[in-house]
C-alpha positions in Angstrom: -184.1 73.7 -99.9 -183.9 76.8 -97.7 -183.8 74.8 -94.5 -180.9 72.7 -95.8 -178.9 75.8 -96.7 -179.4 77.3 -93.2 -178.2 74.0 -91.6 -175.1 74.0 -93.7 -174.3 77.7 -92.9 -175.0 77.2 -89.2 -172.8 74.1 -89.1 -170.0 76.0 -90.9 -170.2 78.9 -88.4 -170.1 76.6 -85.4 -167.1 74.7 -86.8 -165.3 78.0 -87.5 -165.9 79.3 -84.0 -164.8 76.1 -82.4 -161.6 76.2 -84.5 -160.9 79.8 -83.5 -161.2 79.1 -79.8 -158.9 76.0 -80.1 -156.2 78.2 -81.8 -156.8 81.0 -79.3 -156.3 78.7 -76.3 -153.1 77.2 -77.8 -151.7 80.7 -78.5 -152.2 81.7 -74.8 -150.9 78.5 -73.4 -147.7 78.7 -71.3 -147.2 75.0 -71.2 -143.5 74.2 -71.1 -142.6 77.7 -70.1 -141.0 78.4 -66.7 -140.0 81.5 -64.8 -136.6 83.1 -64.5 -136.4 82.1 -60.9 -137.1 78.5 -61.9 -134.5 78.4 -64.6 -131.8 80.1 -62.5 -132.3 77.5 -59.8 -131.3 74.9 -62.4 -127.8 76.5 -62.7 -125.2 74.1 -64.0 -127.8 71.7 -65.6 -126.4 71.9 -69.1 -128.8 69.2 -70.3 -131.9 71.3 -69.6 -133.4 73.2 -72.5 -135.9 75.7 -71.1 -138.5 78.1 -72.4 -138.7 81.3 -70.4 -141.3 84.1 -70.9 -140.3 87.7 -70.1 -139.3 91.0 -71.6 -136.1 92.6 -72.9 -134.8 95.1 -70.3 -134.5 98.6 -71.8 -130.9 99.8 -72.2 -129.4 96.3 -72.0 -129.0 95.3 -75.6 -125.4 94.9 -76.8 -125.1 93.8 -80.4 -121.9 92.6 -82.1 -122.9 92.7 -85.7 -119.8 91.2 -87.4 -120.1 88.1 -85.1 -123.9 88.1 -84.9 -123.8 87.9 -81.1 -126.3 89.8 -78.9 -126.3 90.1 -75.1 -129.2 91.5 -73.2 -131.0 91.4 -69.8 -134.3 89.6 -69.6 -136.8 89.9 -66.8 -140.1 88.6 -65.6 -142.1 89.1 -62.4 -139.7 86.7 -60.6 -136.3 88.0 -61.5 -133.7 89.0 -64.1 -131.0 87.2 -66.0 -128.4 87.9 -68.6 -128.9 86.3 -72.1 -126.6 85.6 -75.0 -127.9 84.9 -78.4 -126.0 84.0 -81.6 -127.8 84.4 -85.0 -130.1 86.7 -86.9 -132.2 88.9 -84.7 -135.9 89.4 -85.7 -136.8 93.0 -86.8 -139.5 93.0 -84.0 -136.8 92.6 -81.3 -136.8 95.8 -79.2 -136.5 96.8 -75.5 -139.7 96.0 -73.7 -140.6 93.2 -76.2 -142.3 90.3 -74.5 -141.1 87.0 -75.8 -140.5 83.4 -74.9 -136.9 82.5 -75.3 -135.6 78.9 -75.5 -132.2 77.8 -74.4 -130.0 76.6 -71.6 -128.7 78.1 -68.4 -124.9 77.9 -68.2 -122.7 77.4 -65.2 -121.4 80.9 -65.6 -124.9 82.3 -64.9 -125.6 83.3 -68.6 -128.7 82.0 -70.4 -127.7 80.9 -73.9 -130.7 81.4 -76.1 -131.2 79.2 -79.1 -134.4 80.9 -80.3 -136.2 84.2 -79.7 -139.9 83.6 -80.2 -142.1 86.8 -80.2 -145.4 86.6 -78.4 -148.4 87.0 -80.7 -152.0 87.7 -79.8 -154.8 86.6 -82.0 -157.3 89.1 -80.6 -157.1 92.7 -79.3 -159.3 92.0 -76.3 -157.0 89.3 -74.9 -154.3 91.6 -73.7 
């Protein structure tokens, strides 16, 4: 009886560890995310919907509360671009926040974001 219990516990631990590592790898995946340089080279392609990972530049946030429109500068290791977002802004949105924004790059050089997705880490040692 004791041996059967140990086998069940061992199998449960191995399954839980495998599930943790699958979720961890998906959380750190940048699949479908491109750089600012890549998205700005697509200027004028209004059909493209891009995911771009970067950070909010300090001192760049301009919020129009009554119209729920926010403009800010967004940068990564390849460049910088101006972003406009319409809608509710998450409480966690601050200068220096690292996020993946989704949207399209307009002909006027503005990135029109349709979502602001905050980056999350599942473990403290990953970052």
